[in-house]
N, C-alpha and C positions, 0 to 999 in steps of 0.2 A: 100723422105720418103717412105719406103716400108711398105705398109699397111697390108701385110700378116703376120700371126703369124709364128714363127719358129716351126718346128716339135718337139714334145715332145717324148723322148725315150719311146718305148713300154714297158709295164710291170711296169714302175715306179709309175704310177698313174692309179687308176682304175676307178674313177668316172669322168663324163664329167665336173662337177663343179671344181674338182681338176685340170683337164687338162686345163680348160679355165682360172682358176686363175693363174696358173704357166705361161701359154702362154701369157696372157695379161701383167703380171709383166715383163716377159722376153722382150716383145715388147717395153714397156715403157723404160726399161733400154737400149735397143738397139737403139731406134729411137728418143726419146724425149730429147730436151735440156731444160735447166733451163729457165723458163719464165722471170726471173728477170735479169739474166746476160748472158744468151745464152750459158753457159758452158755445155758441154756434155762429157760423159753420166751422167745421174743421178745415184747416188749410192744407191743400195738397203740397207735398214737398217737391223739390226740383226733380226733374227726370234723372233716373239712375242713382238716386240717393239710397245708400245702403241701409237695409234693415228697418226702413220706415216709409210709409206712404203718405201719412198725414201728421200734422201737429196742431195742437190747440194754440192759437195766437194769443190767448190770454194767460194760460198757466204752463204752456210749453209741453204738455203731456203728449207723448209720441204714440202713434198707432201704425200697425202693419195690417194690411187687408189680404185675406185669402178668400177667394170666391170659388164656388164649385156648382156645376149643374148637378143637382141631386144631393145626396147626404154625405157629410163627412163621417168617416168611420173611425178607426183607431189612428191612422196615419195621416199626417198633413205634410205635403211636400214643401220644403223650404229651400233656401238658397245655399250658399257655399258653407260647408261644414265648419271650417276654421273661423270664418267670420262670425257665425252665430255663437260659437263657443266664446270667442273673445268679447262679443257684445254682452253675453251673460256675465262673464267674469268681471267685466269692467262696470257693471251696473247700468248699462245703456240699453237694456232690453225694452222694446216697445210693447205696448198692449197689443194683443193679437185679436183681430176681428175675423170671425169665421162666418162667412155669408153663403148661405145655400139659396139658389134661385131656381125658378121654374124656367127651363130652357125654351119652352114653347111660348108661354105668356110673358117671358122676361119680367118677372116680378119676384120680389123677395119672399121666400118661404120661411127661412129661419135665419136669425142672426144672433150669435152669442159672442161674448168678449171674454178673453182670458187675461187676468190681471198680470201685469208685467213682472211683478215681484215673485210670481209663482212658477215661472218657467226655469226649471233646474237643468243643468247640463246633462243630468241623467235621463232627461226626456229627449235629448238630441242624438239621433242614430245616424251614423254615416252611411252613405250609399257608396257603391263601388266607383272608383275613379274612372273618368272617361278614357277610352283606349287611345293609343298613340296615333291612330288614324283619324280621331275625332278633331273637329275644328278647335275645340278647347281641350286639347290632350292633357290629361293629368288632373283636370278640374274635378273636385269632389263635392257633390251635393249632400243633402241630409234630409231626413224626415223628422218630424216632431211626433213623439209617441204620446197621444192624448191619454192613454191609460195611466201615465205617471203624473198627469196634471190633476190636482184634486177637483172633483166635480163642484164642490162648493165655491171654487174660484172661477168656474165657467158660468158667467152671468148671462142669462137669456134676455134679449132685447125684443126680438120678434120670434114668435113660436107658432108654427103651423099656420102661417098667414095672418097672425093676429099680433098687434103691437101690445106689449106689456106696459102697464102704467109706469111713467117715468120715475115716480117716487119710489116704486118697488125696485126698479133697476138701480137707481142711485143708492138706495138703502143697502142693497146686496153688495154693490161695488165698494161702498165706504167701509165695509167690514175690514178691508185690507189696508186702510190708511195707516194703521200702526206699522205695517211693513216698510212704508216709505220713510217713517220717522226714525227707525232704528239705524244703527251704524251699518255700513255695507257688509262687514264681516258677519254681523249678527243676522242680517237679512239672508246672507248666503247659507248660514247654518239652518235657519228656519225652513227655507225652501228645499234644502237638500234632505233634511230629516223628513219633511212632509212627503217629498218624492219617494223616499225609501219605503215608508210605511204604505204608500200607495201600491207598491209592488207586492205586498202580502196578499194572500188569496181571499181574505175576507176583510170586512170593515172592523171587525173586533180582533184585537191583537194584544199580546202581552209585552211587558218590558223586555223579557228575554228574547222575544222575536225581534224587537227593535234593535237589540244589541247585535243581532246577526249582521247588521250593516256596518259594524265597526271598521272592517277593512276598507270598504268603499269610502266611508266618510274620512278615514285617516288619509286616504289618497287625495281626496278633494281638499282637505284642510291639513296639510302636512305640518304646519306650525303648532298645532294643538296636540299635546301628548296625553290629554285626559279626555278621551273621546266619550267614554261611557257617562261620566258626569255631565258632559255637554249634551248628550242625547237626552238625558233626563231633564235638563234645564229647558231644552227646546220643547219637549212634550208639555212641560208645565206652562210655558208661554202660550202654546197652541190651545191648551185647555182653557186658559184664562181668556183667550180671545174668541172662544166658541167654535174653533175650527176642529178640535177634537173634543171628546167627552171622556172623562175619567169615570168608568163604571164602578170600579172598586180598586183597592190598592194593587198596582201592577197590571191592570187591565184597562184598555182604552178602546174607544170607538171613533171611527172617522165619520164626520158629519157630512151629509149630502145636502142638496138643495132642500129648503124648507124643513131641515132637520130629519129627513127620511134616511134610514139606514139601508145599505145595499143588501147585505145578508149577514147573519150572525151564525155562531156555532155554539 
């Protein structure tokens, strides 16, 4: 994998942000294979396609690219608030590619991917609407709160200027294939329960602490009147899939990359 961006023709783009956007999109098309089926190259979508920048022409897996000079921290700027919420609720969320590049050398420093089944509406934070004097008055953007996205679902592809073995990347990615196979309502419950426990202060939590999110989950899933049994069921599934660990009855741990725990109590 060549981590350097291709040269952009002089005069076609004037701002550094435009150049970086085109360069990073060109790089993904040139270098990245589909994380689900390993087919390459990824195909760019049409200009102004909502919520996705690339699709795999073999398995139709969707991707959205976010690139940044420097490091992503907690917040990732996204598009229109209502559009992203509807995309999540309808099960059309793309996989999210977070690309960090060196603005001087124009090369990839880090690239990680977030599995599309793990982005809960709880991670979508609205920004203030644009003022009446703005060109798009009333438009409301949003940020994605990465602290609510489980780290085990943020799969590194390039880290500190080094490409990770593709077999390692695909192995980490395939852990979430089970999420694609379950019914949409079950998928929603799994990602929302997982997002809720991500909000807890440590990776070790009790069943009673998970029950604290009953009002939030009731609001997200109003047709279910037995929320606590549903929470227990989702925790059992996540333990069976290795996303959580059951330490003892009523006590769980959130798994991180390579099975490392964040902090315990």
